[in-house]
All heavy atoms as a GROMACS GRO file, in nm:
protein
  598
    1ILE      N    1  -1.029   0.595   0.037
    1ILE     CA    2  -1.008   0.620  -0.103
    1ILE      C    3  -1.135   0.659  -0.167
    1ILE      O    4  -1.246   0.641  -0.104
    1ILE     CB    5  -0.937   0.504  -0.163
    1ILE    CG1    6  -1.024   0.378  -0.150
    1ILE    CG2    7  -0.800   0.476  -0.118
    1ILE    CD1    8  -0.962   0.255  -0.213
    2HIS      N    9  -1.125   0.704  -0.287
    2HIS     CA   10  -1.249   0.753  -0.353
    2HIS      C   11  -1.334   0.623  -0.386
    2HIS      O   12  -1.287   0.513  -0.389
    2HIS     CB   13  -1.224   0.821  -0.482
    2HIS     CG   14  -1.162   0.742  -0.592
    2HIS    ND1   15  -1.239   0.666  -0.683
    2HIS    CD2   16  -1.035   0.718  -0.626
    2HIS    CE1   17  -1.164   0.602  -0.761
    2HIS    NE2   18  -1.038   0.631  -0.734
    3PRO      N   19  -1.463   0.638  -0.404
    3PRO     CA   20  -1.545   0.524  -0.447
    3PRO      C   21  -1.489   0.460  -0.571
    3PRO      O   22  -1.440   0.527  -0.666
    3PRO     CB   23  -1.681   0.586  -0.470
    3PRO     CG   24  -1.684   0.710  -0.396
    3PRO     CD   25  -1.544   0.761  -0.393
    4LEU      N   26  -1.491   0.323  -0.574
    4LEU     CA   27  -1.439   0.256  -0.693
    4LEU      C   28  -1.527   0.291  -0.807
    4LEU      O   29  -1.657   0.293  -0.818
    4LEU     CB   30  -1.441   0.103  -0.666
    4LEU     CG   31  -1.359   0.060  -0.548
    4LEU    CD1   32  -1.365  -0.092  -0.529
    4LEU    CD2   33  -1.206   0.096  -0.568
    5GLN      N   34  -1.461   0.333  -0.919
    5GLN     CA   35  -1.527   0.379  -1.044
    5GLN      C   36  -1.567   0.268  -1.138
    5GLN      O   37  -1.644   0.289  -1.215
    5GLN     CB   38  -1.423   0.480  -1.117
    5GLN     CG   39  -1.385   0.593  -1.028
    5GLN     CD   40  -1.497   0.692  -1.004
    5GLN    OE1   41  -1.588   0.707  -1.096
    5GLN    NE2   42  -1.510   0.737  -0.888
    6SER      N   43  -1.499   0.152  -1.130
    6SER     CA   44  -1.538   0.050  -1.218
    6SER      C   45  -1.498  -0.092  -1.166
    6SER      O   46  -1.430  -0.102  -1.061
    6SER     CB   47  -1.459   0.068  -1.352
    6SER     OG   48  -1.322   0.059  -1.338
    7GLY      N   49  -1.536  -0.190  -1.243
    7GLY     CA   50  -1.497  -0.323  -1.196
    7GLY      C   51  -1.350  -0.342  -1.209
    7GLY      O   52  -1.282  -0.425  -1.132
    8ILE      N   53  -1.286  -0.268  -1.298
    8ILE     CA   54  -1.138  -0.281  -1.308
    8ILE      C   55  -1.065  -0.232  -1.179
    8ILE      O   56  -0.973  -0.302  -1.135
    8ILE     CB   57  -1.086  -0.192  -1.429
    8ILE    CG1   58  -1.140  -0.251  -1.560
    8ILE    CG2   59  -0.936  -0.181  -1.427
    8ILE    CD1   60  -1.115  -0.170  -1.686
    9GLU      N   61  -1.121  -0.124  -1.125
    9GLU     CA   62  -1.058  -0.082  -0.986
    9GLU      C   63  -1.081  -0.182  -0.883
    9GLU      O   64  -0.991  -0.199  -0.793
    9GLU     CB   65  -1.110   0.054  -0.954
    9GLU     CG   66  -1.054   0.168  -1.045
    9GLU     CD   67  -1.087   0.308  -0.991
    9GLU    OE1   68  -1.189   0.323  -0.919
    9GLU    OE2   69  -1.013   0.403  -1.020
   10ALA      N   70  -1.199  -0.244  -0.882
   10ALA     CA   71  -1.229  -0.353  -0.782
   10ALA      C   72  -1.141  -0.461  -0.801
   10ALA      O   73  -1.090  -0.514  -0.698
   10ALA     CB   74  -1.377  -0.388  -0.793
   11ASP      N   75  -1.111  -0.500  -0.923
   11ASP     CA   76  -1.018  -0.607  -0.949
   11ASP      C   77  -0.876  -0.573  -0.904
   11ASP      O   78  -0.798  -0.646  -0.852
   11ASP     CB   79  -1.024  -0.641  -1.091
   11ASP     CG   80  -1.156  -0.715  -1.144
   11ASP    OD1   81  -1.228  -0.750  -1.053
   11ASP    OD2   82  -1.176  -0.712  -1.268
   12MET      N   83  -0.838  -0.446  -0.930
   12MET     CA   84  -0.707  -0.401  -0.894
   12MET      C   85  -0.688  -0.411  -0.738
   12MET      O   86  -0.583  -0.453  -0.690
   12MET     CB   87  -0.680  -0.256  -0.934
   12MET     CG   88  -0.655  -0.238  -1.098
   12MET     SD   89  -0.632  -0.071  -1.134
   12MET     CE   90  -0.489  -0.028  -1.055
   13LEU      N   91  -0.794  -0.360  -0.666
   13LEU     CA   92  -0.792  -0.366  -0.517
   13LEU      C   93  -0.778  -0.517  -0.470
   13LEU      O   94  -0.701  -0.541  -0.384
   13LEU     CB   95  -0.907  -0.299  -0.468
   13LEU     CG   96  -0.919  -0.293  -0.306
   13LEU    CD1   97  -0.799  -0.228  -0.247
   13LEU    CD2   98  -1.039  -0.221  -0.264
   14GLN      N   99  -0.852  -0.599  -0.532
   14GLN     CA  100  -0.854  -0.741  -0.486
   14GLN      C  101  -0.721  -0.799  -0.519
   14GLN      O  102  -0.664  -0.880  -0.435
   14GLN     CB  103  -0.963  -0.817  -0.568
   14GLN     CG  104  -0.970  -0.963  -0.524
   14GLN     CD  105  -1.001  -0.975  -0.374
   14GLN    OE1  106  -1.087  -0.907  -0.326
   14GLN    NE2  107  -0.944  -1.072  -0.309
   15ALA      N  108  -0.649  -0.762  -0.631
   15ALA     CA  109  -0.520  -0.818  -0.662
   15ALA      C  110  -0.418  -0.760  -0.568
   15ALA      O  111  -0.329  -0.839  -0.520
   15ALA     CB  112  -0.486  -0.767  -0.806
   16LEU      N  113  -0.436  -0.637  -0.522
   16LEU     CA  114  -0.337  -0.577  -0.420
   16LEU      C  115  -0.350  -0.655  -0.291
   16LEU      O  116  -0.250  -0.696  -0.228
   16LEU     CB  117  -0.366  -0.431  -0.403
   16LEU     CG  118  -0.326  -0.338  -0.520
   16LEU    CD1  119  -0.374  -0.200  -0.482
   16LEU    CD2  120  -0.188  -0.349  -0.549
   17ILE      N  121  -0.470  -0.690  -0.249
   17ILE     CA  122  -0.496  -0.766  -0.128
   17ILE      C  123  -0.437  -0.902  -0.134
   17ILE      O  124  -0.373  -0.951  -0.037
   17ILE     CB  125  -0.644  -0.762  -0.089
   17ILE    CG1  126  -0.691  -0.620  -0.056
   17ILE    CG2  127  -0.668  -0.857   0.028
   17ILE    CD1  128  -0.844  -0.606  -0.048
   18GLU      N  129  -0.450  -0.971  -0.256
   18GLU     CA  130  -0.398  -1.103  -0.276
   18GLU      C  131  -0.236  -1.093  -0.268
   18GLU      O  132  -0.181  -1.182  -0.215
   18GLU     CB  133  -0.452  -1.166  -0.400
   18GLU     CG  134  -0.595  -1.198  -0.392
   18GLU     CD  135  -0.658  -1.235  -0.525
   18GLU    OE1  136  -0.577  -1.252  -0.616
   18GLU    OE2  137  -0.775  -1.258  -0.536
   19ASP      N  138  -0.179  -1.000  -0.334
   19ASP     CA  139  -0.031  -0.983  -0.340
   19ASP      C  140   0.034  -0.941  -0.213
   19ASP      O  141   0.138  -0.988  -0.184
   19ASP     CB  142  -0.001  -0.892  -0.450
   19ASP     CG  143  -0.034  -0.938  -0.594
   19ASP    OD1  144  -0.065  -1.061  -0.611
   19ASP    OD2  145  -0.038  -0.859  -0.684
   20TYR      N  146  -0.030  -0.840  -0.148
   20TYR     CA  147   0.039  -0.784  -0.033
   20TYR      C  148  -0.027  -0.813   0.100
   20TYR      O  149   0.036  -0.779   0.206
   20TYR     CB  150   0.043  -0.625  -0.045
   20TYR     CG  151   0.125  -0.588  -0.169
   20TYR    CD1  152   0.067  -0.558  -0.293
   20TYR    CD2  153   0.256  -0.577  -0.169
   20TYR    CE1  154   0.132  -0.516  -0.401
   20TYR    CE2  155   0.336  -0.538  -0.278
   20TYR     CZ  156   0.277  -0.510  -0.390
   20TYR     OH  157   0.344  -0.467  -0.508
   21GLY      N  158  -0.150  -0.860   0.102
   21GLY     CA  159  -0.223  -0.887   0.230
   21GLY      C  160  -0.308  -0.763   0.266
   21GLY      O  161  -0.277  -0.658   0.242
   22PRO      N  162  -0.413  -0.805   0.341
   22PRO     CA  163  -0.509  -0.693   0.382
   22PRO      C  164  -0.444  -0.598   0.473
   22PRO      O  165  -0.472  -0.475   0.464
   22PRO     CB  166  -0.622  -0.769   0.452
   22PRO     CG  167  -0.568  -0.908   0.479
   22PRO     CD  168  -0.460  -0.931   0.386
   23GLU      N  169  -0.365  -0.635   0.574
   23GLU     CA  170  -0.310  -0.539   0.668
   23GLU      C  171  -0.224  -0.431   0.606
   23GLU      O  172  -0.226  -0.312   0.636
   23GLU     CB  173  -0.233  -0.612   0.782
   23GLU     CG  174  -0.327  -0.698   0.872
   23GLU     CD  175  -0.239  -0.771   0.972
   23GLU    OE1  176  -0.127  -0.736   1.001
   23GLU    OE2  177  -0.310  -0.865   1.033
   24LEU      N  178  -0.134  -0.484   0.513
   24LEU     CA  179  -0.039  -0.393   0.444
   24LEU      C  180  -0.123  -0.295   0.344
   24LEU      O  181  -0.088  -0.172   0.345
   24LEU     CB  182   0.059  -0.470   0.368
   24LEU     CG  183   0.194  -0.396   0.331
   24LEU    CD1  184   0.256  -0.334   0.454
   24LEU    CD2  185   0.282  -0.494   0.263
   25CYS      N  186  -0.221  -0.351   0.285
   25CYS     CA  187  -0.306  -0.263   0.202
   25CYS      C  188  -0.379  -0.160   0.279
   25CYS      O  189  -0.389  -0.041   0.237
   25CYS     CB  190  -0.404  -0.348   0.126
   25CYS     SG  191  -0.337  -0.448  -0.001
   26ILE      N  192  -0.424  -0.192   0.402
   26ILE     CA  193  -0.484  -0.090   0.488
   26ILE      C  194  -0.383   0.020   0.518
   26ILE      O  195  -0.424   0.139   0.516
   26ILE     CB  196  -0.555  -0.154   0.608
   26ILE    CG1  197  -0.681  -0.240   0.565
   26ILE    CG2  198  -0.596  -0.048   0.715
   26ILE    CD1  199  -0.735  -0.327   0.682
   27LYS      N  200  -0.267  -0.016   0.552
   27LYS     CA  201  -0.162   0.076   0.585
   27LYS      C  202  -0.130   0.175   0.472
   27LYS      O  203  -0.114   0.292   0.480
   27LYS     CB  204  -0.032   0.011   0.633
   27LYS     CG  205  -0.037  -0.053   0.767
   27LYS     CD  206   0.090  -0.115   0.808
   27LYS     CE  207   0.084  -0.176   0.940
   27LYS     NZ  208   0.209  -0.222   0.985
   28ALA      N  209  -0.132   0.113   0.354
   28ALA     CA  210  -0.101   0.198   0.229
   28ALA      C  211  -0.216   0.281   0.196
   28ALA      O  212  -0.199   0.398   0.157
   28ALA     CB  213  -0.074   0.100   0.104
   29ILE      N  214  -0.341   0.234   0.224
   29ILE     CA  215  -0.460   0.324   0.200
   29ILE      C  216  -0.457   0.436   0.301
   29ILE      O  217  -0.480   0.555   0.263
   29ILE     CB  218  -0.596   0.246   0.212
   29ILE    CG1  219  -0.601   0.148   0.096
   29ILE    CG2  220  -0.717   0.335   0.225
   29ILE    CD1  221  -0.712   0.046   0.095
   30ASP      N  222  -0.422   0.411   0.417
   30ASP     CA  223  -0.414   0.513   0.522
   30ASP      C  224  -0.309   0.618   0.479
   30ASP      O  225  -0.330   0.741   0.498
   30ASP     CB  226  -0.378   0.457   0.654
   30ASP     CG  227  -0.484   0.380   0.728
   30ASP    OD1  228  -0.607   0.396   0.681
   30ASP    OD2  229  -0.452   0.304   0.819
   31ARG      N  230  -0.194   0.572   0.440
   31ARG     CA  231  -0.082   0.666   0.379
   31ARG      C  232  -0.137   0.757   0.268
   31ARG      O  233  -0.116   0.868   0.266
   31ARG     CB  234   0.034   0.578   0.346
   31ARG     CG  235   0.148   0.663   0.286
   31ARG     CD  236   0.223   0.735   0.404
   31ARG     NE  237   0.273   0.643   0.504
   31ARG     CZ  238   0.390   0.579   0.503
   31ARG    NH1  239   0.471   0.598   0.398
   31ARG    NH2  240   0.419   0.499   0.608
   32ALA      N  241  -0.213   0.686   0.178
   32ALA     CA  242  -0.264   0.767   0.061
   32ALA      C  243  -0.359   0.870   0.111
   32ALA      O  244  -0.364   0.983   0.062
   32ALA     CB  245  -0.332   0.672  -0.039
   33VAL      N  246  -0.451   0.834   0.210
   33VAL     CA  247  -0.540   0.936   0.252
   33VAL      C  248  -0.473   1.052   0.328
   33VAL      O  249  -0.508   1.166   0.318
   33VAL     CB  250  -0.647   0.871   0.351
   33VAL    CG1  251  -0.718   0.974   0.439
   33VAL    CG2  252  -0.728   0.768   0.281
   34LEU      N  253  -0.362   1.016   0.410
   34LEU     CA  254  -0.283   1.122   0.464
   34LEU      C  255  -0.233   1.218   0.368
   34LEU      O  256  -0.215   1.348   0.395
   34LEU     CB  257  -0.171   1.059   0.551
   34LEU     CG  258  -0.208   1.012   0.685
   34LEU    CD1  259  -0.087   0.934   0.744
   34LEU    CD2  260  -0.258   1.117   0.775
   35ARG      N  261  -0.194   1.175   0.256
   35ARG     CA  262  -0.139   1.260   0.145
   35ARG      C  263  -0.242   1.303   0.047
   35ARG      O  264  -0.203   1.375  -0.051
   35ARG     CB  265  -0.025   1.174   0.075
   35ARG     CG  266   0.095   1.137   0.154
   35ARG     CD  267   0.191   1.057   0.083
   35ARG     NE  268   0.303   1.036   0.174
   35ARG     CZ  269   0.399   0.957   0.147
   35ARG    NH1  270   0.390   0.888   0.030
   35ARG    NH2  271   0.504   0.934   0.224
   36ARG      N  272  -0.362   1.282   0.074
   36ARG     CA  273  -0.474   1.332  -0.004
   36ARG      C  274  -0.471   1.281  -0.147
   36ARG      O  275  -0.508   1.350  -0.237
   36ARG     CB  276  -0.489   1.480  -0.002
   36ARG     CG  277  -0.506   1.542   0.139
   36ARG     CD  278  -0.513   1.694   0.142
   36ARG     NE  279  -0.506   1.744   0.275
   36ARG     CZ  280  -0.608   1.764   0.355
   36ARG    NH1  281  -0.721   1.723   0.329
   36ARG    NH2  282  -0.580   1.804   0.475
   37LYS      N  283  -0.423   1.165  -0.165
   37LYS     CA  284  -0.417   1.098  -0.291
   37LYS      C  285  -0.495   0.967  -0.278
   37LYS      O  286  -0.451   0.863  -0.228
   37LYS     CB  287  -0.275   1.065  -0.332
   37LYS     CG  288  -0.175   1.175  -0.323
   37LYS     CD  289  -0.197   1.266  -0.434
   37LYS     CE  290  -0.085   1.368  -0.435
   37LYS     NZ  291  -0.090   1.454  -0.555
   38ARG      N  292  -0.619   0.969  -0.311
   38ARG     CA  293  -0.707   0.867  -0.281
   38ARG      C  294  -0.743   0.777  -0.404
   38ARG      O  295  -0.868   0.749  -0.435
   38ARG     CB  296  -0.840   0.915  -0.224
   38ARG     CG  297  -0.806   0.998  -0.095
   38ARG     CD  298  -0.922   1.069  -0.037
   38ARG     NE  299  -0.885   1.140   0.080
   38ARG     CZ  300  -0.966   1.180   0.172
   38ARG    NH1  301  -1.092   1.151   0.159
   38ARG    NH2  302  -0.920   1.256   0.278
   39THR      N  303  -0.648   0.730  -0.480
   39THR     CA  304  -0.675   0.645  -0.588
   39THR      C  305  -0.612   0.510  -0.568
   39THR      O  306  -0.509   0.493  -0.489
   39THR     CB  307  -0.616   0.704  -0.717
   39THR    OG1  308  -0.478   0.710  -0.714
   39THR    CG2  309  -0.673   0.840  -0.744
   40ILE      N  310  -0.663   0.407  -0.637
   40ILE     CA  311  -0.605   0.280  -0.635
   40ILE      C  312  -0.465   0.265  -0.684
   40ILE      O  313  -0.378   0.205  -0.632
   40ILE     CB  314  -0.695   0.180  -0.705
   40ILE    CG1  315  -0.829   0.165  -0.647
   40ILE    CG2  316  -0.637   0.037  -0.715
   40ILE    CD1  317  -0.835   0.110  -0.509
   41LYS      N  318  -0.437   0.349  -0.798
   41LYS     CA  319  -0.306   0.354  -0.852
   41LYS      C  320  -0.204   0.403  -0.751
   41LYS      O  321  -0.085   0.358  -0.750
   41LYS     CB  322  -0.311   0.438  -0.983
   41LYS     CG  323  -0.372   0.362  -1.095
   41LYS     CD  324  -0.377   0.438  -1.222
   41LYS     CE  325  -0.455   0.367  -1.334
   41LYS     NZ  326  -0.441   0.434  -1.460
   42TYR      N  327  -0.246   0.512  -0.676
   42TYR     CA  328  -0.152   0.562  -0.582
   42TYR      C  329  -0.118   0.467  -0.473
   42TYR      O  330  -0.004   0.443  -0.434
   42TYR     CB  331  -0.204   0.691  -0.526
   42TYR     CG  332  -0.106   0.775  -0.444
   42TYR    CD1  333  -0.020   0.866  -0.511
   42TYR    CD2  334  -0.086   0.764  -0.304
   42TYR    CE1  335   0.073   0.943  -0.442
   42TYR    CE2  336   0.002   0.834  -0.242
   42TYR     CZ  337   0.088   0.920  -0.312
   42TYR     OH  338   0.173   0.993  -0.240
   43VAL      N  339  -0.221   0.389  -0.428
   43VAL     CA  340  -0.201   0.288  -0.324
   43VAL      C  341  -0.105   0.181  -0.378
   43VAL      O  342  -0.020   0.136  -0.305
   43VAL     CB  343  -0.336   0.230  -0.273
   43VAL    CG1  344  -0.320   0.111  -0.192
   43VAL    CG2  345  -0.421   0.336  -0.211
   44ALA      N  346  -0.129   0.143  -0.504
   44ALA     CA  347  -0.037   0.040  -0.565
   44ALA      C  348   0.102   0.089  -0.568
   44ALA      O  349   0.192   0.019  -0.547
   44ALA     CB  350  -0.090   0.008  -0.710
   45GLY      N  351   0.119   0.214  -0.596
   45GLY     CA  352   0.252   0.270  -0.599
   45GLY      C  353   0.322   0.273  -0.465
   45GLY      O  354   0.439   0.241  -0.449
   46ILE      N  355   0.245   0.302  -0.365
   46ILE     CA  356   0.293   0.298  -0.228
   46ILE      C  357   0.348   0.158  -0.198
   46ILE      O  358   0.455   0.134  -0.145
   46ILE     CB  359   0.193   0.339  -0.117
   46ILE    CG1  360   0.166   0.484  -0.137
   46ILE    CG2  361   0.235   0.306   0.018
   46ILE    CD1  362   0.048   0.541  -0.054
   47LEU      N  363   0.259   0.059  -0.226
   47LEU     CA  364   0.301  -0.089  -0.200
   47LEU      C  365   0.422  -0.129  -0.275
   47LEU      O  366   0.508  -0.197  -0.227
   47LEU     CB  367   0.173  -0.175  -0.232
   47LEU     CG  368   0.059  -0.158  -0.130
   47LEU    CD1  369  -0.064  -0.217  -0.189
   47LEU    CD2  370   0.098  -0.212   0.008
   48ARG      N  371   0.433  -0.090  -0.404
   48ARG     CA  372   0.549  -0.126  -0.483
   48ARG      C  373   0.674  -0.066  -0.430
   48ARG      O  374   0.780  -0.127  -0.422
   48ARG     CB  375   0.530  -0.080  -0.634
   48ARG     CG  376   0.441  -0.174  -0.715
   48ARG     CD  377   0.450  -0.138  -0.861
   48ARG     NE  378   0.417   0.003  -0.889
   48ARG     CZ  379   0.293   0.048  -0.917
   48ARG    NH1  380   0.190  -0.034  -0.907
   48ARG    NH2  381   0.281   0.173  -0.941
   49ARG      N  382   0.664   0.063  -0.381
   49ARG     CA  383   0.779   0.134  -0.319
   49ARG      C  384   0.825   0.063  -0.198
   49ARG      O  385   0.933   0.045  -0.171
   49ARG     CB  386   0.749   0.285  -0.299
   49ARG     CG  387   0.871   0.365  -0.266
   49ARG     CD  388   0.849   0.504  -0.223
   49ARG     NE  389   0.794   0.508  -0.100
   49ARG     CZ  390   0.667   0.550  -0.067
   49ARG    NH1  391   0.592   0.588  -0.168
   49ARG    NH2  392   0.621   0.558   0.057
   50TRP      N  393   0.725   0.025  -0.117
   50TRP     CA  394   0.763  -0.046   0.008
   50TRP      C  395   0.825  -0.175  -0.014
   50TRP      O  396   0.932  -0.219   0.049
   50TRP     CB  397   0.634  -0.063   0.094
   50TRP     CG  398   0.593   0.054   0.164
   50TRP    CD1  399   0.647   0.175   0.177
   50TRP    CD2  400   0.458   0.068   0.226
   50TRP    NE1  401   0.577   0.266   0.249
   50TRP    CE2  402   0.459   0.195   0.281
   50TRP    CE3  403   0.356  -0.011   0.249
   50TRP    CZ2  404   0.345   0.246   0.352
   50TRP    CZ3  405   0.245   0.029   0.321
   50TRP    CH2  406   0.240   0.163   0.366
   51GLN      N  407   0.783  -0.249  -0.130
   51GLN     CA  408   0.840  -0.366  -0.152
   51GLN      C  409   0.986  -0.349  -0.210
   51GLN      O  410   1.075  -0.416  -0.176
   51GLN     CB  411   0.760  -0.444  -0.271
   51GLN     CG  412   0.809  -0.577  -0.309
   51GLN     CD  413   0.728  -0.641  -0.413
   51GLN    OE1  414   0.685  -0.566  -0.510
   51GLN    NE2  415   0.705  -0.768  -0.408
   52GLN      N  416   1.004  -0.244  -0.287
   52GLN     CA  417   1.141  -0.212  -0.337
   52GLN      C  418   1.238  -0.153  -0.236
   52GLN      O  419   1.355  -0.195  -0.231
   52GLN     CB  420   1.126  -0.116  -0.458
   52GLN     CG  421   1.250  -0.086  -0.528
   52GLN     CD  422   1.219   0.004  -0.640
   52GLN    OE1  423   1.130   0.086  -0.648
   52GLN    NE2  424   1.309  -0.003  -0.751
   53ASP      N  425   1.190  -0.062  -0.165
   53ASP     CA  426   1.278   0.018  -0.072
   53ASP      C  427   1.264  -0.009   0.066
   53ASP      O  428   1.343   0.044   0.152
   53ASP     CB  429   1.252   0.171  -0.099
   53ASP     CG  430   1.279   0.208  -0.239
   53ASP    OD1  431   1.365   0.143  -0.310
   53ASP    OD2  432   1.220   0.316  -0.289
   54GLY      N  433   1.158  -0.080   0.110
   54GLY     CA  434   1.132  -0.104   0.254
   54GLY      C  435   1.028  -0.009   0.305
   54GLY      O  436   0.998   0.101   0.243
   55TYR      N  437   0.968  -0.045   0.421
   55TYR     CA  438   0.863   0.034   0.476
   55TYR      C  439   0.925   0.164   0.540
   55TYR      O  440   1.031   0.158   0.598
   55TYR     CB  441   0.791  -0.049   0.591
   55TYR     CG  442   0.686   0.013   0.658
   55TYR    CD1  443   0.561   0.022   0.606
   55TYR    CD2  444   0.706   0.071   0.780
   55TYR    CE1  445   0.455   0.084   0.666
   55TYR    CE2  446   0.613   0.140   0.854
   55TYR     CZ  447   0.482   0.142   0.800
   55TYR     OH  448   0.389   0.210   0.871
   56ASP      N  449   0.852   0.271   0.519
   56ASP     CA  450   0.892   0.391   0.584
   56ASP      C  451   0.773   0.454   0.666
   56ASP      O  452   0.656   0.420   0.633
   56ASP     CB  453   0.945   0.504   0.490
   56ASP     CG  454   0.845   0.542   0.388
   56ASP    OD1  455   0.739   0.477   0.373
   56ASP    OD2  456   0.870   0.642   0.317
   57GLU      N  457   0.799   0.543   0.752
   57GLU     CA  458   0.683   0.611   0.830
   57GLU      C  459   0.631   0.713   0.738
   57GLU      O  460   0.676   0.755   0.638
   57GLU     CB  461   0.746   0.671   0.953
   57GLU     CG  462   0.794   0.568   1.058
   57GLU     CD  463   0.680   0.473   1.104
   57GLU    OE1  464   0.570   0.517   1.122
   57GLU    OE2  465   0.717   0.355   1.121
   58ALA      N  466   0.514   0.765   0.785
   58ALA     CA  467   0.439   0.861   0.706
   58ALA      C  468   0.518   0.986   0.682
   58ALA      O  469   0.499   1.049   0.576
   58ALA     CB  470   0.298   0.890   0.771
   59ASP      N  471   0.604   1.028   0.764
   59ASP     CA  472   0.688   1.146   0.745
   59ASP      C  473   0.802   1.127   0.660
   59ASP      O  474   0.882   1.213   0.643
   59ASP     CB  475   0.727   1.208   0.881
   59ASP     CG  476   0.815   1.114   0.962
   59ASP    OD1  477   0.850   1.011   0.911
   59ASP    OD2  478   0.848   1.155   1.073
   60GLY      N  479   0.820   0.994   0.613
   60GLY     CA  480   0.939   0.970   0.528
   60GLY      C  481   1.061   0.905   0.589
   60GLY      O  482   1.150   0.862   0.534
   61SER      N  483   1.057   0.905   0.726
   61SER     CA  484   1.169   0.853   0.801
   61SER      C  485   1.149   0.697   0.812
   61SER      O  486   1.042   0.644   0.804
   61SER     CB  487   1.180   0.919   0.936
   61SER     OG  488   1.063   0.886   1.012
   62VAL      N  489   1.260   0.635   0.829
   62VAL     CA  490   1.259   0.489   0.859
   62VAL      C  491   1.270   0.471   1.008
   62VAL      O  492   1.363   0.517   1.064
   62VAL     CB  493   1.367   0.413   0.779
   62VAL    CG1  494   1.366   0.272   0.807
   62VAL    CG2  495   1.351   0.439   0.629
   63GLN      N  496   1.179   0.404   1.072
   63GLN     CA  497   1.174   0.386   1.220
   63GLN      C  498   1.209   0.240   1.245
   63GLN      O  499   1.137   0.144   1.204
   63GLN     CB  500   1.038   0.414   1.273
   63GLN     CG  501   0.999   0.568   1.249
   63GLN     CD  502   1.071   0.650   1.340
   63GLN    OE1  503   1.109   0.618   1.447
   63GLN    NE2  504   1.094   0.771   1.289
   64GLY      N  505   1.317   0.220   1.323
   64GLY     CA  506   1.341   0.081   1.372
   64GLY      C  507   1.364  -0.018   1.254
   64GLY      O  508   1.402   0.011   1.146
   65GLU      N  509   1.326  -0.132   1.286
   65GLU     CA  510   1.331  -0.254   1.193
   65GLU      C  511   1.204  -0.250   1.100
   65GLU      O  512   1.105  -0.191   1.127
   65GLU     CB  513   1.330  -0.384   1.264
   65GLU     CG  514   1.464  -0.411   1.326
   65GLU     CD  515   1.479  -0.559   1.362
   65GLU    OE1  516   1.409  -0.640   1.293
   65GLU    OE2  517   1.549  -0.593   1.454
   66ILE      N  518   1.216  -0.305   0.992
   66ILE     CA  519   1.113  -0.318   0.893
   66ILE      C  520   1.015  -0.410   0.957
   66ILE      O  521   1.059  -0.519   0.994
   66ILE     CB  522   1.169  -0.367   0.759
   66ILE    CG1  523   1.264  -0.264   0.700
   66ILE    CG2  524   1.049  -0.398   0.663
   66ILE    CD1  525   1.330  -0.314   0.581
   67PRO      N  526   0.888  -0.383   0.960
   67PRO     CA  527   0.778  -0.468   1.007
   67PRO      C  528   0.777  -0.600   0.931
   67PRO      O  529   0.821  -0.617   0.816
   67PRO     CB  530   0.645  -0.401   0.983
   67PRO     CG  531   0.688  -0.257   0.965
   67PRO     CD  532   0.823  -0.257   0.911
   68GLU      N  533   0.747  -0.706   1.010
   68GLU     CA  534   0.743  -0.844   0.957
   68GLU      C  535   0.662  -0.858   0.834
   68GLU      O  536   0.702  -0.934   0.739
   68GLU     CB  537   0.696  -0.948   1.059
   68GLU     CG  538   0.796  -0.965   1.177
   68GLU     CD  539   0.925  -1.014   1.135
   68GLU    OE1  540   0.933  -1.103   1.041
   68GLU    OE2  541   1.030  -0.963   1.185
   69GLU      N  542   0.548  -0.790   0.823
   69GLU     CA  543   0.462  -0.807   0.705
   69GLU      C  544   0.525  -0.752   0.580
   69GLU      O  545   0.507  -0.794   0.474
   69GLU     CB  546   0.326  -0.743   0.721
   69GLU     CG  547   0.327  -0.592   0.756
   69GLU     CD  548   0.324  -0.552   0.889
   69GLU    OE1  549   0.356  -0.630   0.983
   69GLU    OE2  550   0.286  -0.434   0.920
   70ILE      N  551   0.626  -0.655   0.596
   70ILE     CA  552   0.699  -0.608   0.488
   70ILE      C  553   0.806  -0.706   0.456
   70ILE      O  554   0.832  -0.736   0.335
   70ILE     CB  555   0.764  -0.463   0.523
   70ILE    CG1  556   0.650  -0.363   0.552
   70ILE    CG2  557   0.848  -0.419   0.408
   70ILE    CD1  558   0.564  -0.325   0.438
   71LYS      N  559   0.874  -0.754   0.555
   71LYS     CA  560   0.978  -0.853   0.524
   71LYS      C  561   0.928  -0.974   0.447
   71LYS      O  562   1.001  -1.048   0.379
   71LYS     CB  563   1.043  -0.894   0.660
   71LYS     CG  564   1.128  -0.799   0.724
   71LYS     CD  565   1.191  -0.841   0.848
   71LYS     CE  566   1.267  -0.743   0.923
   71LYS     NZ  567   1.319  -0.792   1.060
   72ALA      N  568   0.803  -1.011   0.480
   72ALA     CA  569   0.738  -1.127   0.424
   72ALA      C  570   0.708  -1.117   0.268
   72ALA      O  571   0.673  -1.214   0.212
   72ALA     CB  572   0.612  -1.169   0.497
   73ILE      N  573   0.712  -0.996   0.217
   73ILE     CA  574   0.676  -0.973   0.079
   73ILE      C  575   0.777  -1.056  -0.005
   73ILE      O  576   0.900  -1.016   0.010
   73ILE     CB  577   0.670  -0.825   0.048
   73ILE    CG1  578   0.558  -0.752   0.115
   73ILE    CG2  579   0.644  -0.808  -0.109
   73ILE    CD1  580   0.547  -0.610   0.107
   74PRO      N  581   0.736  -1.132  -0.089
   74PRO     CA  582   0.843  -1.197  -0.175
   74PRO      C  583   0.897  -1.106  -0.284
   74PRO      O  584   0.825  -1.038  -0.356
   74PRO     CB  585   0.757  -1.314  -0.256
   74PRO     CG  586   0.620  -1.270  -0.243
   74PRO     CD  587   0.609  -1.181  -0.118
   75PHE      N  588   1.035  -1.095  -0.285
   75PHE     CA  589   1.096  -1.007  -0.379
   75PHE      C  590   1.143  -1.083  -0.507
   75PHE      O  591   1.181  -1.190  -0.505
   75PHE     CB  592   1.215  -0.935  -0.315
   75PHE     CG  593   1.169  -0.842  -0.206
   75PHE    CD1  594   1.178  -0.871  -0.077
   75PHE    CD2  595   1.116  -0.715  -0.237
   75PHE    CE1  596   1.140  -0.794   0.024
   75PHE    CE2  597   1.075  -0.632  -0.134
   75PHE     CZ  598   1.094  -0.672  -0.010
   0.00000   0.00000   0.00000
C-alpha cells in the first residue's frame, strides 16, 4: 500500500488489524495491490465485503469452503 499519509491512516490500519486479525489484513492488502488500489480505505472495503459476503478468490470466484479466519469474524 502507499506510505501512510497521517496518524489517522496508521490508526485505521491498527483498528483493522485489531478487528480482523493480521493474517486477514495481509490478504486484503495483497488483494488491493493486485487491483492497483493501494489505500487503507480500499483495504477496509475489502475486509467489510468479506465479512458481509464471505471470502472470494482474487479473480472473483469462490473456491471451496470459506477459510476459518473468515468464518471466525463476528457478524
